[in-house]
C-alpha positions in Angstrom: -0.2 0.0 0.0 1.1 3.4 -1.0 1.1 6.6 1.3 1.9 10.1 -0.1 3.1 12.8 2.3 2.8 16.2 0.7 4.9 19.0 1.9 5.9 22.7 1.3 8.7 23.1 3.5 9.7 26.7 2.6 6.3 28.4 2.4 6.1 31.6 0.5 5.1 35.1 2.4 2.1 35.2 0.1 0.4 31.9 0.6 -2.9 32.4 2.4 -3.7 30.4 5.6 -0.7 29.2 6.7 -0.3 28.8 10.3 3.2 28.0 10.7 5.8 29.6 8.2 9.0 28.7 10.0 11.2 26.5 8.1 12.8 24.7 10.7 9.5 24.3 12.7 7.8 23.0 9.6 10.6 20.6 8.7 10.5 19.2 12.1 6.6 18.6 11.8 7.3 16.8 8.6 9.9 14.5 9.9 7.6 13.6 12.7 4.8 12.8 10.2 7.3 10.5 8.4 8.3 8.7 11.6 4.8 8.0 12.4 3.8 7.0 8.8 6.9 4.2 9.2 6.3 3.5 12.8 2.1 3.3 13.2 1.1 2.7 9.8 0.7 -0.5 7.8 1.9 1.4 4.6 5.1 -0.4 2.9 5.8 2.4 0.5 6.0 6.0 1.6 6.5 8.8 -0.9 7.5 12.2 0.8 7.3 15.3 -1.6 8.0 19.0 -1.1 7.1 21.5 -3.6 9.3 24.3 -2.5 12.5 22.8 -3.6 14.3 22.2 -0.2 17.3 20.5 -0.4 16.3 17.3 1.3 19.7 16.0 1.0 21.4 18.3 3.4 19.0 17.2 6.1 20.9 14.4 8.0 17.7 13.1 9.5 16.3 12.1 6.2 19.3 10.0 5.5 18.5 8.3 8.7 14.7 7.9 8.0 15.6 5.9 4.9 17.6 3.5 6.8 15.0 3.3 9.7 12.4 2.5 7.1 14.2 -0.4 5.7 14.7 -1.8 9.5 10.8 -1.7 9.7 10.4 -3.4 6.2 9.1 -0.3 4.5 10.5 1.8 1.9 10.8 5.7 2.1 11.5 7.9 -1.2 12.0 11.5 -0.7 11.6 13.9 -3.4 11.7 17.8 -3.9 10.9 20.1 -6.7 10.0 23.9 -7.4 6.4 24.4 -7.5 4.6 27.4 -9.1 4.6 29.4 -5.9 2.9 32.3 -7.6 -0.1 29.8 -8.6 -0.2 28.6 -5.0 -0.6 32.1 -3.7 -3.3 32.9 -6.1 -4.9 29.6 -5.7 -4.2 28.3 -2.3 -2.4 25.3 -0.8 -4.8 22.8 -2.5 -3.1 23.8 -5.8 0.1 23.1 -4.5 -0.8 19.6 -3.2 -2.5 18.9 -6.7 0.8 19.8 -8.4 2.6 17.4 -6.3 0.6 14.5 -7.0 0.8 15.4 -10.8 4.8 15.6 -10.5 4.9 12.2 -8.8 3.0 10.8 -11.1 5.1 11.8 -13.8 8.3 11.5 -12.2 8.0 8.8 -9.6 7.8 5.0 -10.7 6.6 3.5 -7.5 3.4 5.7 -7.7 2.6 4.4 -11.0 2.7 0.7 -9.8 -0.5 1.4 -7.5 -4.1 1.7 -8.5 -5.0 3.7 -6.0 -2.9 5.6 -3.0 -3.6 7.6 0.2 -2.4 11.1 0.7 -1.9 13.0 3.7 -1.1 16.4 4.2 2.5 16.2 5.7 2.1 18.3 8.8 -0.9 16.1 9.9 -1.4 12.4 11.2 -4.2 10.1 11.4 -4.8 8.4 14.8 -7.0 6.0 13.7 -5.3 5.4 10.4 -5.8 1.4 10.7 -9.6 2.1 10.8 -9.5 3.9 7.6 -7.0 1.5 5.9 -9.2 -0.4 3.8 -8.9 -0.4 -0.3 -12.5 0.2 -0.7 -12.7 3.4 1.2 -11.9 5.4 -1.9 -12.3 9.1 -2.3 -12.7 10.3 -5.7 -11.8 14.3 -6.1 -15.3 16.3 -7.2 -13.7 17.7 -10.3 -17.0 20.2 -10.6 -15.9 21.9 -7.1 -14.0 25.0 -7.2 -12.4 24.0 -3.8 -11.1 20.7 -2.9 -10.1 19.6 0.7 -7.0 17.9 -0.2 -5.5 17.4 3.3 -6.3 13.7 3.5 -7.6 11.2 0.8 -7.5 8.1 -0.8 -7.6 8.2 -4.8 -8.2 5.6 -7.1 -7.4 5.6 -10.6 -4.3 7.8 -10.8 -4.4 8.9 -14.4 -7.9 10.6 -13.6 -6.2 12.7 -11.2 -3.3 13.5 -13.1 -5.0 14.1 -16.4 -8.3 15.2 -15.4 -8.1 17.3 -12.0 -4.9 18.6 -12.5 -5.9 20.1 -15.7 -9.0 21.6 -14.5 -7.2 23.5 -11.8 -4.8 25.3 -14.5 
């Protein structure tokens, strides 16, 4: 099973509705969530992706997390890229999360091998994750809505999200 953890470690000043802007504090929150995902969830593949292009290779703890995930029988992959910060400022954080999913679909082979995935916003954890961890619990994004809550989701049919919803967000 695949879990995607989305992140924006270095959030722009113009992004609305951000409660914590301190990069160090945000990074620590994300690291806690990755530990949670490794220790407390049944997911065997975990993708962490940051759209602020924060250089994860400079974070020693990320290297330790890779080793730790292997010791727990899991696989952690970490990615970063520069998202369209101006569009995130204009449209909100949900746009950036959609951009991350699309980027992963285009650049990550692990994501493409799954028929569905679970996604959480990287600074949140779900305490009853084992209760909602069921393949039949799927959430299909409502592409007719202008606002999409992307904080937690199970999305089935990856190509539907990548080709249809993200295109409608542009």
